DSSP file (Angstrom, degrees, kcal/mol; ACC not computed):
  #  RESIDUE AA STRUCTURE BP1 BP2  ACC     N-H-->O    O-->H-N    N-H-->O    O-->H-N    TCO  KAPPA ALPHA  PHI   PSI    X-CA   Y-CA   Z-CA
    1    1 A M              0   0    0      0, 0.0     2,-0.1     0, 0.0     0, 0.0   0.000 360.0 360.0 360.0 123.7   43.5   -5.9 -121.7
    2    2 A P        -     0   0    0      0, 0.0     2,-0.2     0, 0.0     3,-0.0  -0.432 360.0-114.2 -72.0 144.5   43.9   -3.4 -118.7
    3    3 A A        -     0   0    0     -2,-0.1     2,-0.5     1,-0.1     0, 0.0  -0.511  29.1-108.9 -77.2 144.6   42.7   -4.7 -115.3
    4    4 A D        -     0   0    0     -2,-0.2    -1,-0.1     1,-0.2     0, 0.0  -0.637  31.4-173.6 -74.9 120.1   39.7   -3.0 -113.7
    5    5 A Q        -     0   0    0     -2,-0.5    -1,-0.2     1,-0.3    -2,-0.0   0.443  30.2-136.7 -95.9  -1.4   41.0   -1.0 -110.8
    6    6 A G        -     0   0    0      2,-0.0    -1,-0.3     0, 0.0     2,-0.1  -0.271  56.5 -10.1  77.0-167.8   37.6    0.0 -109.5
    7    7 A P        -     0   0    0      0, 0.0     3,-0.1     0, 0.0     6,-0.0  -0.401  53.2-162.8 -67.9 140.5   36.7    3.4 -108.3
    8    8 A Q  S    S+     0   0    0     -2,-0.1     2,-0.3     1,-0.1     3,-0.0   0.700  70.9  37.7 -95.6 -23.7   39.7    5.8 -108.0
    9    9 A K  S  > S-     0   0    0      1,-0.1     4,-1.0     0, 0.0     3,-0.5  -0.886  77.7-120.6-128.4 158.2   38.0    8.4 -105.8
   10   10 A F  H  > S+     0   0    0     -2,-0.3     4,-1.9     1,-0.2     3,-0.4   0.865 114.3  59.7 -62.8 -36.2   35.6    8.4 -102.9
   11   11 A S  H  > S+     0   0    0      1,-0.2     4,-2.4     2,-0.2    -1,-0.2   0.803  97.8  59.9 -64.7 -27.9   33.2   10.5 -104.9
   12   12 A D  H  > S+     0   0    0     -3,-0.5     4,-1.5     2,-0.2    -1,-0.2   0.888 105.8  48.0 -64.5 -38.5   33.1    7.8 -107.6
   13   13 A I  H  X S+     0   0    0     -4,-1.0     4,-1.0    -3,-0.4    -2,-0.2   0.926 112.9  47.3 -67.3 -45.1   31.7    5.4 -104.9
   14   14 A I  H  < S+     0   0    0     -4,-1.9     3,-0.5     1,-0.2    -2,-0.2   0.907 113.7  47.5 -63.7 -42.8   29.1    7.9 -103.8
   15   15 A N  H  < S+     0   0    0     -4,-2.4    -1,-0.2     1,-0.2    -2,-0.2   0.789 110.5  52.3 -70.7 -27.8   28.0    8.7 -107.3
   16   16 A A  H  < S+     0   0    0     -4,-1.5     2,-0.2    -5,-0.2    -1,-0.2   0.657  84.3 105.7 -83.0 -16.2   27.8    5.0 -108.3
   17   17 A K     <  -     0   0    0     -4,-1.0     2,-0.5    -3,-0.5    -3,-0.0  -0.472  61.5-148.8 -69.7 128.9   25.6    4.1 -105.3
   18   18 A K        -     0   0    0     -2,-0.2     2,-0.7     2,-0.0    -2,-0.1  -0.861   5.2-143.3-101.0 130.6   22.0    3.5 -106.4
   19   19 A I        -     0   0    0     -2,-0.5     2,-0.6     2,-0.0    -2,-0.0  -0.838  16.5-173.6 -96.8 118.4   19.3    4.3 -103.9
   20   20 A I        -     0   0    0     -2,-0.7    -2,-0.0     0, 0.0     0, 0.0  -0.954  15.4-145.4-113.4 116.1   16.4    1.9 -103.9
   21   21 A K        -     0   0    0     -2,-0.6     3,-0.1     1,-0.0    -2,-0.0  -0.665  14.9-133.6 -82.6 128.4   13.5    2.9 -101.7
   22   22 A P        -     0   0    0      0, 0.0    -1,-0.0     0, 0.0     7,-0.0  -0.402  37.8 -83.4 -74.1 158.1   11.7    0.0 -100.1
   23   23 A P        -     0   0    0      0, 0.0     6,-0.0     0, 0.0     4,-0.0  -0.336  32.1-140.0 -60.2 143.3    7.9   -0.1 -100.1
   24   24 A A  S    S+     0   0    0     -3,-0.1     3,-0.0     1,-0.1     0, 0.0   0.796  83.6  33.3 -76.6 -29.0    6.4    2.0  -97.3
   25   25 A Y  S >> S-     0   0    0      1,-0.1     4,-1.2     0, 0.0     3,-0.8  -0.911  80.0-120.9-127.9 153.4    3.6   -0.5  -96.6
   26   26 A P  H 3> S+     0   0    0      0, 0.0     4,-2.1     0, 0.0     5,-0.2   0.853 111.3  60.2 -61.6 -34.4    3.4   -4.3  -96.8
   27   27 A W  H 3> S+     0   0    0      1,-0.2     4,-2.2     2,-0.2     5,-0.1   0.799 100.2  56.5 -66.3 -26.1    0.5   -4.2  -99.3
   28   28 A Q  H <> S+     0   0    0     -3,-0.8     4,-2.3     2,-0.2    -1,-0.2   0.900 106.6  48.7 -69.1 -39.9    2.8   -2.3 -101.7
   29   29 A D  H  X S+     0   0    0     -4,-1.2     4,-1.9     2,-0.2    -2,-0.2   0.904 111.3  50.3 -64.3 -40.8    5.3   -5.1 -101.6
   30   30 A L  H  X S+     0   0    0     -4,-2.1     4,-2.1     2,-0.2    -2,-0.2   0.902 109.7  51.1 -63.5 -41.7    2.5   -7.6 -102.2
   31   31 A A  H  X S+     0   0    0     -4,-2.2     4,-2.7     1,-0.2    -2,-0.2   0.906 108.8  50.5 -63.5 -42.2    1.3   -5.6 -105.2
   32   32 A L  H  X S+     0   0    0     -4,-2.3     4,-1.9     1,-0.2    -1,-0.2   0.880 109.3  52.0 -63.2 -37.1    4.8   -5.5 -106.7
   33   33 A K  H  X S+     0   0    0     -4,-1.9     4,-2.7     2,-0.2     5,-0.2   0.911 110.9  47.4 -63.7 -43.1    5.0   -9.2 -106.3
   34   34 A I  H  X S+     0   0    0     -4,-2.1     4,-2.7     2,-0.2     6,-0.2   0.923 109.9  52.6 -64.7 -45.2    1.7   -9.7 -108.1
   35   35 A I  H  X>S+     0   0    0     -4,-2.7     5,-1.4     1,-0.2     4,-0.5   0.894 114.7  42.8 -58.2 -41.2    2.7   -7.4 -110.9
   36   36 A D  H  <5S+     0   0    0     -4,-1.9     3,-0.5    -5,-0.2    -2,-0.2   0.935 117.9  42.9 -71.4 -47.8    5.9   -9.3 -111.4
   37   37 A E  H  <5S+     0   0    0     -4,-2.7    -2,-0.2     1,-0.2    -3,-0.2   0.852 121.5  37.7 -71.3 -35.7    4.4  -12.8 -111.1
   38   38 A L  H  <5S-     0   0    0     -4,-2.7    39,-0.7    -5,-0.2    -1,-0.2   0.367 102.4-124.3-101.1   5.4    1.3  -12.3 -113.2
   39   39 A A  T  <5 -     0   0    0     -4,-0.5    -3,-0.2    -3,-0.5    38,-0.1   0.934  35.5-165.9  52.3  54.5    2.8  -10.0 -115.9
   40   40 A V      < -     0   0    0     -5,-1.4    -1,-0.2    -6,-0.2     5,-0.1  -0.531  18.8-118.8 -72.4 130.8    0.3   -7.3 -115.2
   41   41 A P    >   -     0   0    0      0, 0.0     3,-1.7     0, 0.0     4,-0.5  -0.278  25.1-106.8 -69.2 160.4    0.3   -4.6 -118.0
   42   42 A G  G >  S+     0   0    0      1,-0.3     3,-0.8     2,-0.2     4,-0.4   0.807 116.3  59.8 -57.3 -34.2    1.1   -1.0 -117.2
   43   43 A S  G 3  S+     0   0    0      1,-0.2    -1,-0.3     2,-0.1     4,-0.1   0.682 109.7  42.8 -71.5 -16.2   -2.5    0.2 -117.5
   44   44 A K  G <> S+     0   0    0     -3,-1.7     4,-1.4     1,-0.1    -1,-0.2   0.374  84.7  94.7-109.7   2.5   -3.7   -2.2 -114.8
   45   45 A R  H <> S+     0   0    0     -3,-0.8     4,-1.9    -4,-0.5     5,-0.2   0.874  82.2  54.8 -65.6 -37.8   -0.9   -1.8 -112.2
   46   46 A N  H  > S+     0   0    0     -4,-0.4     4,-2.2     1,-0.2    -1,-0.2   0.863 104.4  56.1 -63.0 -33.9   -2.8    0.9 -110.3
   47   47 A S  H  > S+     0   0    0      2,-0.2     4,-2.5     1,-0.2    -1,-0.2   0.872 104.4  52.8 -64.8 -36.9   -5.7   -1.5 -109.9
   48   48 A V  H  X S+     0   0    0     -4,-1.4     4,-2.4     2,-0.2    -2,-0.2   0.929 109.7  48.1 -64.1 -44.4   -3.4   -4.1 -108.4
   49   49 A F  H  X S+     0   0    0     -4,-1.9     4,-1.9     1,-0.2    -2,-0.2   0.905 112.2  49.7 -62.1 -40.9   -2.2   -1.5 -105.8
   50   50 A L  H  X S+     0   0    0     -4,-2.2     4,-2.2     2,-0.2    -2,-0.2   0.915 111.1  48.4 -65.0 -43.8   -5.8   -0.5 -105.0
   51   51 A V  H  X S+     0   0    0     -4,-2.5     4,-1.5     1,-0.2    -2,-0.2   0.912 112.9  48.3 -62.7 -42.9   -6.9   -4.2 -104.6
   52   52 A C  H  < S+     0   0    0     -4,-2.4    -1,-0.2     1,-0.2    -2,-0.2   0.833 112.5  49.0 -68.3 -31.8   -4.0   -4.9 -102.3
   53   53 A K  H  < S+     0   0    0     -4,-1.9    -1,-0.2    -5,-0.2    -2,-0.2   0.889 115.8  41.1 -73.6 -39.0   -4.7   -1.8 -100.2
   54   54 A K  H  < S+     0   0    0     -4,-2.2     2,-0.3    -5,-0.2    -2,-0.2   0.644 110.7  59.3 -88.0 -15.5   -8.4   -2.4  -99.7
   55   55 A N  S  < S-     0   0    0     -4,-1.5    29,-0.0    -5,-0.2    33,-0.0  -0.763  88.3 -97.8-116.6 160.1   -8.3   -6.2  -99.1
   56   56 A S     >  -     0   0    0     -2,-0.3     4,-1.9     1,-0.1     3,-0.4  -0.376  31.1-118.9 -72.2 151.4   -6.7   -8.3  -96.5
   57   57 A P  H  > S+     0   0    0      0, 0.0     4,-2.8     0, 0.0     5,-0.2   0.807 113.0  61.0 -59.9 -28.9   -3.5  -10.1  -97.4
   58   58 A A  H  > S+     0   0    0      2,-0.2     4,-2.2     1,-0.2     5,-0.2   0.917 105.5  45.8 -65.3 -42.7   -5.2  -13.5  -96.8
   59   59 A I  H  > S+     0   0    0     -3,-0.4     4,-2.1     2,-0.2    -1,-0.2   0.920 115.2  47.5 -65.0 -43.6   -7.7  -12.8  -99.6
   60   60 A I  H  X S+     0   0    0     -4,-1.9     4,-2.3     1,-0.2    -2,-0.2   0.925 112.2  48.5 -64.2 -45.6   -5.0  -11.5 -102.0
   61   61 A Q  H  X S+     0   0    0     -4,-2.8     4,-2.5     1,-0.2    -1,-0.2   0.882 110.5  51.5 -65.0 -38.2   -2.7  -14.5 -101.3
   62   62 A K  H  X S+     0   0    0     -4,-2.2     4,-2.6    -5,-0.2    -1,-0.2   0.911 110.5  49.1 -63.6 -42.2   -5.5  -17.0 -101.8
   63   63 A A  H  X S+     0   0    0     -4,-2.1     4,-2.3     2,-0.2    -2,-0.2   0.888 111.0  50.0 -65.6 -38.9   -6.3  -15.3 -105.1
   64   64 A I  H  X S+     0   0    0     -4,-2.3     4,-2.5     2,-0.2    -2,-0.2   0.950 112.9  46.1 -63.0 -48.2   -2.7  -15.5 -106.2
   65   65 A N  H  X S+     0   0    0     -4,-2.5     4,-2.0     1,-0.2    -2,-0.2   0.912 113.7  48.2 -62.5 -43.7   -2.4  -19.2 -105.3
   66   66 A D  H  X S+     0   0    0     -4,-2.6     4,-3.1     2,-0.2     5,-0.4   0.892 110.9  51.9 -64.1 -39.1   -5.7  -20.0 -107.0
   67   67 A T  H  X S+     0   0    0     -4,-2.3     4,-2.2     1,-0.2    -2,-0.2   0.934 110.3  47.6 -62.4 -46.5   -4.6  -18.1 -110.1
   68   68 A K  H  < S+     0   0    0     -4,-2.5    -1,-0.2     1,-0.2    -2,-0.2   0.878 118.7  41.6 -62.5 -37.2   -1.3  -19.9 -110.3
   69   69 A E  H  < S+     0   0    0     -4,-2.0    -2,-0.2    -5,-0.2    -1,-0.2   0.898 124.8  30.8 -77.8 -41.9   -3.0  -23.3 -109.9
   70   70 A L  H  < S+     0   0    0     -4,-3.1     2,-1.0    -5,-0.2    -3,-0.2   0.774 105.7  67.8 -95.3 -28.5   -6.1  -22.9 -112.1
   71   71 A C     <  +     0   0    0     -4,-2.2    -1,-0.2    -5,-0.4     5,-0.1  -0.764  48.1 154.3-100.5  94.5   -5.0  -20.5 -114.9
   72   72 A Q        +     0   0    0     -2,-1.0     2,-0.3    -3,-0.1    -1,-0.2   0.769  66.6  30.4 -90.1 -28.1   -2.5  -22.4 -117.0
   73   73 A T  S    S+     0   0    0      2,-0.1     2,-0.1     3,-0.0    -1,-0.1  -0.873 100.4  27.2-127.5 161.9   -3.1  -20.5 -120.3
   74   74 A G  S    S-     0   0    0     -2,-0.3     2,-0.8    -3,-0.1     3,-0.1  -0.397 106.5 -23.7  88.5-166.0   -4.1  -17.0 -121.1
   75   75 A E    >>  -     0   0    0      1,-0.2     4,-1.2    -2,-0.1     3,-0.6  -0.748  52.0-165.7 -89.6 109.8   -3.7  -13.8 -119.2
   76   76 A K  H 3> S+     0   0    0     -2,-0.8     4,-2.3     1,-0.2    -1,-0.2   0.817  83.7  63.1 -65.7 -32.5   -3.3  -14.7 -115.5
   77   77 A W  H 3> S+     0   0    0    -39,-0.7     4,-2.1     1,-0.2    -1,-0.2   0.855 100.7  52.8 -65.0 -33.6   -3.8  -11.2 -114.3
   78   78 A K  H <> S+     0   0    0     -3,-0.6     4,-1.9     2,-0.2    -1,-0.2   0.907 109.8  48.4 -66.3 -40.4   -7.4  -11.2 -115.7
   79   79 A Y  H  X S+     0   0    0     -4,-1.2     4,-2.3     2,-0.2    -2,-0.2   0.886 108.5  55.0 -65.7 -38.9   -8.2  -14.4 -113.8
   80   80 A F  H  X S+     0   0    0     -4,-2.3     4,-2.2     1,-0.2    -2,-0.2   0.928 108.6  47.3 -59.6 -46.5   -6.7  -12.9 -110.7
   81   81 A F  H  X S+     0   0    0     -4,-2.1     4,-2.5     1,-0.2    -1,-0.2   0.864 109.7  53.8 -65.2 -35.0   -9.0   -9.9 -110.9
   82   82 A K  H  X S+     0   0    0     -4,-1.9     4,-2.1     2,-0.2    -1,-0.2   0.916 109.5  47.8 -64.7 -42.4  -12.0  -12.2 -111.5
   83   83 A L  H  X S+     0   0    0     -4,-2.3     4,-2.3     2,-0.2    -2,-0.2   0.903 111.9  49.6 -64.8 -41.3  -11.2  -14.1 -108.4
   84   84 A I  H  X S+     0   0    0     -4,-2.2     4,-2.2     2,-0.2    -2,-0.2   0.917 110.1  50.9 -62.6 -44.0  -10.8  -10.9 -106.3
   85   85 A E  H  X S+     0   0    0     -4,-2.5     4,-2.3     1,-0.2    -2,-0.2   0.907 111.3  48.3 -61.6 -42.0  -14.1   -9.6 -107.6
   86   86 A N  H  X S+     0   0    0     -4,-2.1     4,-2.1     1,-0.2    -1,-0.2   0.896 111.1  49.5 -65.6 -40.3  -15.8  -12.9 -106.7
   87   87 A S  H  X S+     0   0    0     -4,-2.3     4,-1.5     2,-0.2    -1,-0.2   0.866 111.9  48.8 -69.1 -34.5  -14.3  -12.9 -103.2
   88   88 A I  H  X S+     0   0    0     -4,-2.2     4,-1.7     2,-0.2    -2,-0.2   0.917 112.2  47.6 -69.7 -43.1  -15.4   -9.3 -102.6
   89   89 A S  H  X S+     0   0    0     -4,-2.3     4,-1.9     1,-0.2    -2,-0.2   0.857 111.6  51.1 -68.4 -33.2  -19.0   -9.9 -103.8
   90   90 A N  H  < S+     0   0    0     -4,-2.1    -1,-0.2     1,-0.2    -2,-0.2   0.851 109.5  51.2 -68.7 -33.5  -19.2  -13.1 -101.6
   91   91 A K  H  < S+     0   0    0     -4,-1.5    -2,-0.2    -5,-0.2    -1,-0.2   0.851 112.6  45.4 -71.4 -34.9  -18.0  -11.1  -98.6
   92   92 A K  H  < S+     0   0    0     -4,-1.7    -2,-0.2    -5,-0.1    -1,-0.2   0.851  98.5  77.0 -79.3 -36.4  -20.6   -8.4  -99.1
   93   93 A S  S  < S-     0   0    0     -4,-1.9     3,-0.1    -5,-0.2     0, 0.0  -0.566  84.1-120.5 -81.2 138.0  -23.7  -10.5  -99.7
   94   94 A P        -     0   0    0      0, 0.0    -1,-0.1     0, 0.0    -2,-0.1  -0.397  39.8 -89.9 -72.3 153.6  -25.3  -12.2  -96.7
   95   95 A P        -     0   0    0      0, 0.0     2,-0.3     0, 0.0    -5,-0.0  -0.359  40.7-128.8 -65.2 141.8  -25.5  -16.0  -96.7
   96   96 A Q              0   0    0      1,-0.2    -3,-0.0    -3,-0.1     0, 0.0  -0.690 360.0 360.0 -89.3 140.2  -28.7  -17.4  -98.2
   97   97 A G              0   0    0     -2,-0.3    -1,-0.2     0, 0.0     0, 0.0   0.425 360.0 360.0 141.4 360.0  -30.7  -19.9  -96.3
């Protein structure tokens, strides 16, 4: 078996380098984390980005934690969206009393 000698030319190193662009905003990184952890399907990924952009990170993080704790079976991403919807509607409506 021949030993791997690695790249032979400088151009091999340059061509092999993969450029990975980091997210431009913190909410994008949070959205990618949610998509990965909750196995969000491709058709709903834009919704995750929109929710993360329009809401505070505290609301999003609370919804993620509650989803992980409370939703043991089924599709976790649906439960996450339900929690976000409830937190948004609670924020908009004035307190009763």
